[in-house]
VOPAGU-2260 file (C-alpha; in pm, 1 decimal, decimal comma):
REM VOPAGU-2260
SITE   aa  ch    i         X         Y         Z
SITE  MET   A    0     474,7    2856,7    3882,6
SITE  ASP   A    1     385,3    2665,1    4200,8
SITE  PRO   A    2     332,7    2284,2    4175,6
SITE  GLU   A    3     -45,9    2297,3    4223,0
SITE  ALA   A    4     -91,0    2553,3    3945,8
SITE  TYR   A    5     135,4    2349,8    3719,4
SITE  LEU   A    6     -66,4    2031,6    3782,2
SITE  GLU   A    7    -392,3    2217,4    3721,0
SITE  LYS   A    8    -260,5    2342,4    3388,0
SITE  PHE   A    9    -138,0    1991,6    3299,2
SITE  ASN   A   10    -478,3    1841,1    3383,5
SITE  SER   A   11    -652,1    2094,5    3159,7
SITE  LEU   A   12    -430,5    1985,1    2869,8
SITE  LEU   A   13    -550,1    1626,1    2914,3
SITE  VAL   A   14    -888,5    1740,4    2779,8
SITE  LEU   A   15    -739,1    1817,9    2437,6
SITE  PRO   A   16    -730,3    1462,4    2288,8
SITE  SER   A   17   -1093,4    1405,7    2390,0
SITE  ALA   A   18   -1204,8    1750,0    2273,4
SITE  LEU   A   19   -1037,6    1706,8    1933,4
SITE  THR   A   20   -1188,5    1359,5    1895,2
SITE  ILE   A   21   -1537,7    1487,3    1983,6
SITE  LEU   A   22   -1501,5    1762,0    1721,9
SITE  LEU   A   23   -1384,7    1511,1    1462,1
SITE  ILE   A   24   -1676,6    1276,2    1533,5
SITE  PHE   A   25   -1928,9    1560,9    1493,3
SITE  ILE   A   26   -1763,2    1651,7    1162,4
SITE  LEU   A   27   -1792,9    1288,6    1049,1
SITE  LEU   A   28   -2158,7    1274,6    1149,1
SITE  GLY   A   29   -2217,4    1595,4     954,2
SITE  VAL   A   30   -2066,5    1465,0     628,7
SITE  SER   A   31   -2368,0    1406,0     404,9
SITE  LYS   A   32   -2192,6    1140,3     194,3
SITE  LYS   A   33   -2137,4     924,5     503,8
SITE  ARG   A   34   -2471,9     982,6     672,3
SITE  GLU   A   35   -2650,7     716,2     468,3
SITE  TYR   A   36   -2368,9     471,4     537,2
SITE  PHE   A   37   -2399,8     535,2     913,7
SITE  TRP   A   38   -2767,8     441,5     913,9
SITE  LYS   A   39   -2711,5     131,6     702,4
SITE  ASN   A   40   -2417,5       8,8     909,3
SITE  LYS   A   41   -2553,1      -1,0    1262,8
SITE  LEU   A   42   -2229,7    -144,5    1404,1
SITE  ILE   A   43   -2006,0     142,6    1290,2
SITE  PHE   A   44   -2271,9     396,7    1392,7
SITE  SER   A   45   -2296,2     236,3    1739,3
SITE  LEU   A   46   -1916,3     240,8    1772,8
SITE  ILE   A   47   -1900,1     610,1    1682,5
SITE  ILE   A   48   -2173,9     698,2    1934,7
SITE  THR   A   49   -2006,5     483,9    2204,4
SITE  PHE   A   50   -1673,9     643,8    2130,8
SITE  LEU   A   51   -1834,8     988,5    2142,3
SITE  LEU   A   52   -1978,6     912,6    2488,2
SITE  LEU   A   53   -1638,3     786,5    2607,3
SITE  ASN   A   54   -1470,9    1109,3    2505,9
SITE  ILE   A   55   -1747,8    1321,3    2659,3
SITE  LEU   A   56   -1691,2    1134,9    2987,6
SITE  GLU   A   57   -1317,9    1206,8    2965,7
SITE  ALA   A   58   -1378,9    1576,5    2895,0
SITE  VAL   A   59   -1626,9    1598,3    3184,4
SITE  THR   A   60   -1376,1    1428,5    3417,2
SITE  TYR   A   61   -1070,8    1635,2    3328,8
SITE  GLY   A   62   -1274,6    1953,9    3315,2
SITE  ASN   A   63   -1414,5    1889,1    3666,9
SITE  ILE   A   64   -1765,6    1945,4    3531,6
SITE  TYR   A   65   -1903,7    1651,4    3730,6
SITE  THR   A   66   -1719,2    1532,9    4039,9
SITE  ASN   A   67   -1892,4    1205,0    4124,9
SITE  TYR   A   68   -1584,7    1017,5    4008,7
SITE  ASP   A   69   -1712,3     675,6    4115,7
SITE  VAL   A   70   -2004,1     702,7    3871,7
SITE  LEU   A   71   -1781,3     840,4    3595,4
SITE  ILE   A   72   -1524,9     560,7    3621,2
SITE  ARG   A   73   -1794,9     291,8    3623,4
SITE  LEU   A   74   -1966,7     442,4    3319,1
SITE  TYR   A   75   -1632,8     470,2    3141,6
SITE  TYR   A   76   -1541,8     104,3    3192,9
SITE  SER   A   77   -1889,3      -7,8    3089,7
SITE  LEU   A   78   -1858,9     183,1    2762,4
SITE  VAL   A   79   -1511,7      37,2    2703,6
SITE  PHE   A   80   -1667,8    -312,4    2717,2
SITE  VAL   A   81   -1925,7    -205,2    2459,7
SITE  ALA   A   82   -1662,7     -41,7    2233,8
SITE  ALA   A   83   -1439,2    -352,1    2241,5
SITE  SER   A   84   -1738,8    -572,3    2153,1
SITE  LEU   A   85   -1833,3    -347,2    1860,2
SITE  ILE   A   86   -1477,1    -350,0    1725,0
SITE  LEU   A   87   -1478,5    -730,4    1746,5
SITE  SER   A   88   -1814,2    -744,0    1565,6
SITE  LEU   A   89   -1693,2    -509,8    1289,7
SITE  SER   A   90   -1383,5    -725,2    1242,4
SITE  HIS   A   91   -1601,1   -1035,4    1220,6
SITE  LYS   A   92   -1807,1    -863,9     949,9
SITE  LEU   A   93   -1495,3    -828,4     731,6
SITE  ASP   A   94   -1451,8   -1206,2     701,2
SITE  PRO   A   95   -1661,7   -1328,2     404,1
SITE  GLU   A   96   -1628,2   -1694,9     512,6
SITE  LYS   A   97   -1730,5   -1660,9     875,2
SITE  ILE   A   98   -1645,3   -1940,8    1119,5
SITE  ILE   A   99   -1953,0   -1845,8    1324,4
SITE  PRO   A  100   -2265,6   -1706,2    1150,4
SITE  SER   A  101   -2328,7   -1337,1    1211,2
SITE  LYS   A  102   -2650,1   -1352,7    1417,4
SITE  PRO   A  103   -2532,1   -1599,3    1687,5
SITE  PHE   A  104   -2191,8   -1427,2    1697,1
SITE  TYR   A  105   -2339,7   -1078,9    1750,9
SITE  SER   A  106   -2595,3   -1210,1    2003,5
SITE  THR   A  107   -2320,7   -1376,9    2207,7
SITE  ILE   A  108   -2100,4   -1066,7    2201,9
SITE  ILE   A  109   -2392,4    -842,6    2306,1
SITE  LEU   A  110   -2477,1   -1070,5    2599,7
SITE  ILE   A  111   -2114,4   -1085,4    2716,8
SITE  SER   A  112   -2061,7    -708,8    2695,6
SITE  PHE   A  113   -2396,3    -641,3    2868,0
SITE  PHE   A  114   -2305,2    -881,2    3148,9
SITE  LEU   A  115   -1959,9    -727,9    3201,2
SITE  ALA   A  116   -2094,8    -371,8    3176,8
SITE  THR   A  117   -2358,5    -455,1    3440,9
SITE  LEU   A  118   -2089,0    -593,5    3671,7
SITE  SER   A  119   -1892,0    -270,1    3631,0
SITE  LEU   A  120   -2189,8     -46,2    3695,9
SITE  TYR   A  121   -2369,3    -217,5    3981,6
SITE  THR   A  122   -2112,6    -428,6    4165,9
SITE  ASN   A  123   -1763,4    -390,6    4309,8
SITE  LEU   A  124   -1635,0    -707,4    4144,7
SITE  ILE   A  125   -1461,5    -531,9    3853,9
SITE  ILE   A  126   -1440,4    -172,8    3979,7
SITE  GLU   A  127   -1444,3     -94,2    4351,3
SITE  GLY   A  128   -1424,7     280,4    4307,0
SITE  ALA   A  129   -1228,3     575,6    4174,3
SITE  LEU   A  130    -871,2     666,4    4260,7
SITE  ILE   A  131    -786,4    1036,2    4224,2
SITE  ASN   A  132    -419,3    1127,7    4206,6
SITE  SER   A  133    -229,9    1441,4    4115,2
SITE  TYR   A  134    -269,7    1404,3    3741,5
SITE  SER   A  135    -560,8    1175,2    3657,2
SITE  LEU   A  136    -856,5     962,9    3756,9
SITE  SER   A  137    -801,0     590,2    3774,5
SITE  ARG   A  138    -985,0     282,5    3901,3
SITE  ILE   A  139    -961,9      81,8    4218,8
SITE  PRO   A  140    -963,7    -273,5    4079,6
SITE  GLY   A  141   -1206,3    -530,3    4217,2
SITE  LYS   A  142   -1157,6    -903,5    4261,5
SITE  LEU   A  143   -1264,7    -974,6    3903,1
SITE  TYR   A  144   -1078,5    -685,4    3741,0
SITE  TRP   A  145    -881,0    -946,2    3549,9
SITE  LEU   A  146   -1203,4   -1015,0    3352,8
SITE  PHE   A  147   -1184,7    -663,7    3211,0
SITE  GLN   A  148    -822,5    -703,2    3106,2
SITE  ALA   A  149    -880,9   -1055,3    2969,1
SITE  TYR   A  150   -1184,2    -951,6    2761,3
SITE  ILE   A  151   -1017,3    -640,8    2616,5
SITE  LEU   A  152    -700,7    -835,3    2537,7
SITE  LEU   A  153    -904,6   -1113,6    2378,2
SITE  CYS   A  154   -1088,5    -863,2    2157,4
SITE  MET   A  155    -758,3    -702,4    2055,9
SITE  ILE   A  156    -613,8   -1041,6    1956,2
SITE  ILE   A  157    -917,9   -1192,8    1783,4
SITE  SER   A  158   -1014,7    -877,2    1587,9
SITE  PRO   A  159    -696,9    -852,2    1374,0
SITE  LEU   A  160    -705,7   -1230,5    1319,4
SITE  LEU   A  161   -1058,8   -1199,1    1180,5
SITE  ILE   A  162    -948,9    -912,8     954,1
SITE  TRP   A  163    -655,0   -1125,2     837,4
SITE  ARG   A  164    -895,3   -1409,9     757,3
SITE  GLY   A  165   -1098,4   -1158,6     559,7
SITE  ILE   A  166    -788,7   -1073,7     353,1
SITE  LEU   A  167    -720,9   -1442,0     281,7
SITE  ASN   A  168   -1083,8   -1524,0     199,8
SITE  SER   A  169   -1158,6   -1221,9     -23,3
SITE  ASN   A  170   -1160,3   -1281,3    -397,4
SITE  ASN   A  171   -1192,8    -919,0    -499,8
SITE  PRO   A  172    -855,4    -731,3    -498,3
SITE  LEU   A  173   -1024,2    -411,1    -373,9
SITE  ASP   A  174   -1179,0    -598,8     -81,7
SITE  LYS   A  175    -836,9    -741,4       4,1
SITE  MET   A  176    -680,0    -396,4     -10,4
SITE  ARG   A  177    -952,4    -246,4     207,7
SITE  ARG   A  178    -897,9    -510,0     475,5
SITE  LYS   A  179    -522,7    -453,5     462,2
SITE  VAL   A  180    -570,8     -80,9     525,7
SITE  ILE   A  181    -805,9    -152,0     817,9
SITE  LEU   A  182    -562,2    -408,7     959,9
SITE  VAL   A  183    -276,3    -158,2     950,9
SITE  SER   A  184    -498,8     103,2    1119,1
SITE  PHE   A  185    -557,8    -146,5    1400,3
SITE  PHE   A  186    -190,9    -159,3    1506,2
SITE  PRO   A  187    -190,6     168,9    1709,5
SITE  LEU   A  188    -490,3      46,4    1910,4
SITE  ILE   A  189    -332,1    -294,4    1976,2
SITE  GLY   A  190      -5,4    -129,3    2078,4
SITE  THR   A  191    -181,9     112,6    2312,8
SITE  VAL   A  192    -384,4    -159,0    2486,5
SITE  LEU   A  193     -87,6    -395,9    2525,7
SITE  LEU   A  194     137,9    -118,2    2657,9
SITE  VAL   A  195    -118,2       2,0    2911,2
SITE  ILE   A  196    -193,9    -351,9    3037,0
SITE  ILE   A  197     178,6    -424,0    3076,1
SITE  LEU   A  198     235,2     -98,0    3263,9
SITE  MET   A  199     -63,6    -162,8    3489,8
SITE  GLN   A  200      64,4    -511,4    3570,9
SITE  ALA   A  201     400,0    -355,9    3654,2
SITE  GLY   A  202     228,2    -125,5    3904,6
SITE  VAL   A  203     266,9     194,3    3701,9
SITE  GLN   A  204     -19,2     439,7    3758,6
SITE  ILE   A  205    -136,5     537,0    3412,5
SITE  ASN   A  206    -462,0     663,4    3270,9
SITE  TRP   A  207    -500,4     501,1    2930,8
SITE  SER   A  208    -792,5     723,9    2835,1
SITE  ILE   A  209    -555,1     994,8    2710,6
SITE  PHE   A  210    -413,4     749,0    2452,7
SITE  LEU   A  211    -735,6     573,7    2357,0
SITE  PRO   A  212    -897,6     852,6    2146,3
SITE  LEU   A  213    -603,8     893,1    1910,1
SITE  SER   A  214    -544,2     520,5    1863,6
SITE  THR   A  215    -909,0     422,3    1813,2
SITE  ILE   A  216    -997,1     701,8    1572,4
SITE  ALA   A  217    -752,9     554,1    1318,4
SITE  PHE   A  218    -960,0     232,4    1306,1
SITE  ILE   A  219   -1287,1     424,9    1268,3
SITE  LEU   A  220   -1151,0     646,1     989,4
SITE  ALA   A  221   -1003,2     348,6     802,7
SITE  TYR   A  222   -1335,8     164,1     824,3
SITE  LEU   A  223   -1535,4     465,8     707,4
SITE  PHE   A  224   -1312,6     597,0     430,0
SITE  THR   A  225   -1247,9     270,1     250,7
SITE  GLU   A  226   -1605,5     151,7     203,8
SITE  ASN   A  227   -1616,7     243,9    -166,9
SITE  ARG   A  228   -1349,5     223,0    -434,4
SITE  ASN   A  229   -1308,4     599,9    -481,9
SITE  ASP   A  230   -1251,9     665,5    -111,7
SITE  LEU   A  231   -1025,1     360,6     -90,3
SITE  PHE   A  232    -806,5     488,9    -373,8
SITE  LYS   A  233    -780,6     831,4    -207,2
SITE  VAL   A  234    -646,0     655,9     101,5
SITE  LEU   A  235    -408,1     433,0     -94,8
SITE  VAL   A  236    -248,2     717,9    -289,5
SITE  ASN   A  237    -147,8     874,8      42,1
SITE  ILE   A  238      24,2     561,1     171,5
SITE  PRO   A  239     401,9     577,9     112,2
SITE  PHE   A  240     546,5     318,0    -127,2
SITE  SER   A  241     205,1     177,3    -226,9
SITE  GLU   A  242     159,7      77,2    -592,1
SITE  GLU   A  243    -136,5     313,7    -617,8
SITE  ARG   A  244      76,2     606,0    -499,9
SITE  LYS   A  245     351,4     518,5    -748,6
SITE  ALA   A  246     100,5     499,9   -1035,3
SITE  TYR   A  247     -70,8     823,2    -928,6
SITE  LYS   A  248     257,0    1013,8    -901,5
SITE  LEU   A  249     377,2     882,7   -1236,5
SITE  ILE   A  250      57,8     973,1   -1423,4
SITE  ASN   A  251      29,4    1308,0   -1246,4
SITE  SER   A  252     389,5    1405,1   -1324,5
SITE  ARG   A  253     356,4    1310,5   -1692,1
SITE  ILE   A  254      30,2    1503,6   -1735,4
SITE  LEU   A  255     182,5    1812,0   -1569,4
SITE  GLU   A  256     485,5    1779,6   -1795,3
SITE  TYR   A  257     268,0    1770,4   -2108,0
SITE  ILE   A  258      50,8    2061,4   -1987,9
SITE  SER   A  259     360,2    2271,9   -1916,0
SITE  LYS   A  260     483,0    2210,5   -2269,7
SITE  THR   A  261     157,1    2335,0   -2418,1
SITE  GLN   A  262     192,4    2656,3   -2215,3
SITE  THR   A  263     526,6    2726,1   -2384,5
SITE  ASN   A  264     395,0    2636,5   -2731,7
SITE  GLU   A  265     602,3    2317,7   -2747,9
SITE  SER   A  266     465,3    2037,5   -2959,0
SITE  ILE   A  267     351,1    1725,9   -2774,8
SITE  SER   A  268     235,0    1379,0   -2869,2
SITE  LEU   A  269    -112,7    1329,2   -2728,6
SITE  LYS   A  270    -105,1     973,9   -2856,9
SITE  GLY   A  271     218,5     916,5   -2664,8
SITE  LEU   A  272      66,6    1053,7   -2343,9
SITE  LEU   A  273    -241,7     831,5   -2373,5
SITE  SER   A  274     -15,4     535,1   -2446,2
SITE  GLU   A  275     184,6     603,0   -2128,1
SITE  ILE   A  276    -133,0     633,0   -1919,4
SITE  GLU   A  277    -265,8     308,4   -2065,8
SITE  LYS   A  278      61,9     132,3   -1990,4
SITE  THR   A  279      63,7     258,2   -1628,7
SITE  PHE   A  280    -291,6     140,7   -1564,6
SITE  ILE   A  281    -230,4    -201,2   -1717,5
SITE  THR   A  282     100,8    -253,3   -1534,7
SITE  ASN   A  283     -44,0    -144,4   -1201,2
SITE  THR   A  284    -353,2    -366,0   -1240,7
SITE  LEU   A  285    -139,8    -668,4   -1330,6
SITE  GLU   A  286      83,5    -611,6   -1026,1
SITE  MET   A  287    -218,6    -583,1    -796,3
SITE  ASN   A  288    -360,9    -909,7    -928,5
SITE  ASP   A  289     -46,5   -1123,7    -939,0
SITE  GLY   A  290     -13,4   -1104,5   -1315,9
SITE  ASN   A  291    -364,2   -1237,3   -1386,5
SITE  HIS   A  292    -421,3   -1106,0   -1740,5
SITE  ASN   A  293    -788,0   -1209,7   -1764,6
SITE  LEU   A  294    -880,3   -1039,8   -1435,5
SITE  ALA   A  295    -685,9    -726,1   -1530,3
SITE  ALA   A  296    -869,8    -706,6   -1861,9
SITE  GLU   A  297   -1203,2    -746,4   -1683,3
SITE  LEU   A  298   -1123,1    -477,0   -1423,1
SITE  LEU   A  299   -1007,9    -229,3   -1691,0
SITE  SER   A  300   -1291,3    -319,3   -1933,7
SITE  ILE   A  301   -1046,8    -386,0   -2215,8
SITE  SER   A  302    -970,0    -688,6   -2429,1
SITE  ILE   A  303    -704,0    -940,2   -2332,4
SITE  SER   A  304    -531,4    -866,0   -2663,4
SITE  THR   A  305    -476,7    -503,0   -2552,3
SITE  ILE   A  306    -288,0    -625,3   -2245,6
SITE  TYR   A  307     -69,1    -858,4   -2449,9
SITE  ARG   A  308      -9,1    -586,3   -2710,0
SITE  ASN   A  309     105,0    -350,3   -2433,1
SITE  LYS   A  310     331,9    -623,6   -2295,5
SITE  LYS   A  311     490,8    -688,4   -2637,3
SITE  ARG   A  312     546,2    -314,1   -2684,9
SITE  ASP   A  313     737,6    -299,4   -2356,7
SITE  GLU   A  314     945,0    -602,8   -2452,5
SITE  LYS   A  315    1044,8    -439,6   -2783,8
SITE  LYS   A  316    1146,9    -119,8   -2601,6
SITE  ASN   A  317    1361,4    -318,9   -2358,6
SITE  ASP   A  318    1530,5    -502,9   -2645,1
């Protein structure tokens, strides 16, 4: 294969991350259970739409559907400003004891992102034009290109700090756990942005758009699929070494064991099975709440005496 044909084939493959992300976003928008949540949460809906437009721009660019690359690169950078601002706003929303009230915070962020997006679109201060090389489309930085890098980096630093504050300030264990999941999902995005900025400063020609879809979608999915306790638990049971996964695997294995015995006409102790399930739930709830017996009883809708009785039963078995 000659070099030009090889490069053309390579460029066509660069469409795949964007195409897969676009498909995933349309699937998310089509999920009826989440549709109501989208309309109620304007920030997450705006982020999804912005992210959808970003990926459409990438697909159009790599697919050579529209060849005015100067317009495409300016639109892309403008949308990146908006996306970073929305991620920052969503992170701010997760802190129950906000340092800055929501309305002035969101208004300030909107004004900043609008100002920077306008500079990208209509001036040469941030983006002077498009640079087309053998494998991608990149930007020709303007005199104030550092503003773009500084703002994105600032958003990537402040956002996880706000989520961390949300973990510390949340009283509900489920709220804490949700914020922890979202914080972990943020790491790929932070890593991608930091790596790309470092490489750009080192003079390496790299198009970060091929990494952005995969790293950002993790944050969106974590935000969407942890907004109620059932969805949150489904996420937690798939996280290796989590207490929820341990409890789920234990209960699941014991139930399967008892069912298999009934299939072979073996006698079982239903009372023993229920006792084991009760013990697992109580132990797991106590571990999640730092041994707080009153809170565990409230969360499980049982009496405090049931928790102590279960504890004494375990102590007798250990003796």
